[in-house]
N, C-alpha and C positions, 0 to 999 in steps of 0.2 A: 527858525523863527515861523510862528503862525501868521495867514492872512486870515482874515473875517470878514465876511460879509454881512451886511446888517439886513439885508432885505433881500430875498431872491426876484422882487421886481425891478432890482438894476443889471441881473443877469443878462436880459434882451438874447435869449436862446431861443432859436428856431429849432427843431429836430426833425429832421427827413428822413424818412425810411421809404425806399424804394422797393416793391414786392412784384413777384411772379408766382401765382402757384405755389402761395405760401401757407393755405388756410393750415396746416396741422402746425404750424410753428410759429407765424406772427403774433398770436394770442398771449403766448409766454414774455415775448418782448415788450407789448402795449400794457401788459400788466405791470411792468415796471416803470414805464417811462410815461405814461399819462397821468397826471398831476402831480408829478415830480416837482418840487420846489423849484429847480433850477430850469425848467423849461417853461418857457412862457407860452409855447404853442408845438403841438407835434402832428406831421403831416405825413399821410400815407400815401404814395402814389402808388394805385394797383395797374401795372402797366400790362394791362388785356388779360389777366388770369380768366382761366377758364375753371376754376374750381370756385369754391368758397370765400377765397381770401376777404373780397369785399363785404360781404355777409360777418365775419367774424371781426374786422373793422369797426362796423358799425353798432356792436357790443358796446363801443366805448365812446360815448357820445362826446366827451372834450378832444376827441381825436379830429382832425381834417382827413376828409378823403376826396382824393382825386383820381379817378377813374379815366384811364385810355383805353378807348372802344377796341382794340388791335395792340398787340405786343412790339415795340420798338426797340427794347433795349434799357438797359440803364442809365446809360448818356443821356439818351432824350427824358427817361422819367426824373435823372436827376436835374434837368434844365428845368421842367413843370415845378418840381419841390421847389427849387432856388428861386424861379418867379413866383411861387406863392408866399414865401417865407417873408414875414414884417419884419424881423427883428434884426440886431446889429450883429450877432453869433449865427454860427450853423453848428450844428451836430448832426453830423452823419450816421447812421445806424443800419447795419444789415438786417433782414428779416427775419434771418435763421440761426440767430445765435439760441447757444444752450446756457443755462447758468447763470445770464447777465441778472444783476440786482440792482437795487438803487444805489448802493454803494461805489458799484463800478461806473456810472454813469458821473456820479459827482466828482470822482477821482477823474475821469476823463474832462470834466470840464474845468477843473480846479487850475490847472496851470494857465490855462488861457485867462480867466478870468482873475488872476490872481497877477496877472501881467509878467508872470516868469518866462511865459513863452509865446510867439505869435499862433504855434498850431501845436495840438497834442493829437498823438496817434496810439490805438491800442496794439498790444501785442500779447496776443491772446495764447491759451493753452497748448491748442492745436494749428497755431501758427507755422509753417512749413519748416523744417529742422534748421537750415540754413537763415533763415530770419530769427529763430531763437539764438544762434551760436552770433551772429553779428548785431542784434540787438535793435531791429528795426523792421518792421514787415511793410516792404515800399506799396504792397497793394492793398494794405488794411482797410476797410469799407468803414472804420469808426473812427471820426477825427471831430476835431472842434477848431473853429478859424473864424475870421471874420468873413461877414459874407460877401465885401464887395471884391474876395477875391475870386469868385464866381460869378456875380449878380451882372458884371461889365462883359461875360463872355459867353451868354447864352447862345447865340447864334452860332459860335465857334464848337459849344459843348454839342448843340444836336447835329451839328455835323461828324462827329466823332463815331468812330466801331462803335459796337452793341456796350462793349465792355471797356472803354476806351479813358471814363472819368478818372479814374484813380492815378494812372499816368501824366493824364492831361493836369491835373491837380499839382502831380510832383514837380511839373514843369513850373507853374506857378510860384508855388514853393520857390524853387530853385532860383526864378528869375529874380525875385525879390528879397531873396537871403533870408528868409523867415525863420525863426528859431524853433526848433521842433522839442517838444519833450515827448518821450516815449511813456505810456502808461501801462506798465504790466497789470494783466488781467489772466492770473494763474489758474482761476476757476470757472475763465468763460472758454468755450469753443465753438465752432462752427459746423453745422451742419454741411458734410462733403455732397459733391454734386452725386457720387455714386452712392449714399445711403439714401439721396432722395428719388434718384431715377432708376436705381440697379445700377449693375457695375458697368457694362457697356455702353450704355446710353448715357452714363455720369461722364465716363472715360472720355467720351467723343465731346461731350459738352465742356470738361476741363480744356481739353485741348483746343476748342474753338474759341474759349476764353483767354488764353494764351495766345492763338494767333491774332487775336485784338489787340493784345498788348503790343505785339510786335509789329501791326498796321501804325501804332502812334508813334511808335519809336524802335530803330534798328538794336537789333542785339548787342551790340557794343555799347550803342548809344546808353542802354537799358543799364548795363552793369556802368557806365559813368555816372550815369544820373543816382543810382543807388549808393555810390561813394560820395556825389555831394549832398546829398540826403542825409548820408552820418555825419557830415561834415558839419551840416548846420544842427545835429543834437544838442539839447541842453543837457551837462552833467550834473546832478544834483551833488556838492559839496557834502563830505562825510561830516555827521552828525545834525544834519541838519532835518528838521521834521516834517512831514508831508504836510500839504496844504490843508484846515481845517475849516469848514464853511461854518458858520451859524445860520439856520436856517427856519422859516417858521411856514407852515403849511398855507400853499396858496389856494383862496378861494375860486371855484370854478364858477366862470359865469355865463358859460355856455348852453 
């Protein structure tokens, strides 16, 4: 059964992208999302970049740029983006995606806009093998949900470890028993830190990120959190058709 949206104006999605030194990569993401008819606004939070990230963002006049003078981590950057968002739903995207296309953005938004689930989460081609086996990437940076899920907890988010936002968001989803749709993105990958920073620096950065996850929740609790998220996952019945969106181009008034 198809679900149709007569106008993108009813979508009310604010897209938030947190970025730190992503000048070589963020342009490709913005090329896809800037002007997407289901996104009422796109907000990039430049978290103290020392490269040309801000200059790349300014090439897209419809995109709102928030600049932090110093790097404070993804959690604080996300809080800034959520505080600036004007619309009912949030779409979170990472700045270092490869292969992202218009249809991927639409597919991520569709389950929530249609009311089929409360949250949608991406599963990329290069998500960790274990995530692809179980069918859920619990630290995915690409999600759609109602803004109120985070907007009432901004002070708490700003006190999180630098990369604690995804685990915190998982806790809120579990607490409220929100249903989840996993959106498969077989054509989309993410730049690994080792690709961006070199092997040893990238490996160190990845271990620091894992440490931040464990600062938010203990290892055993992390496993339990993943199990509870899986229990909330929606399963599409066989024979059903993917949500289809009828959309018209959105005029840019900026």
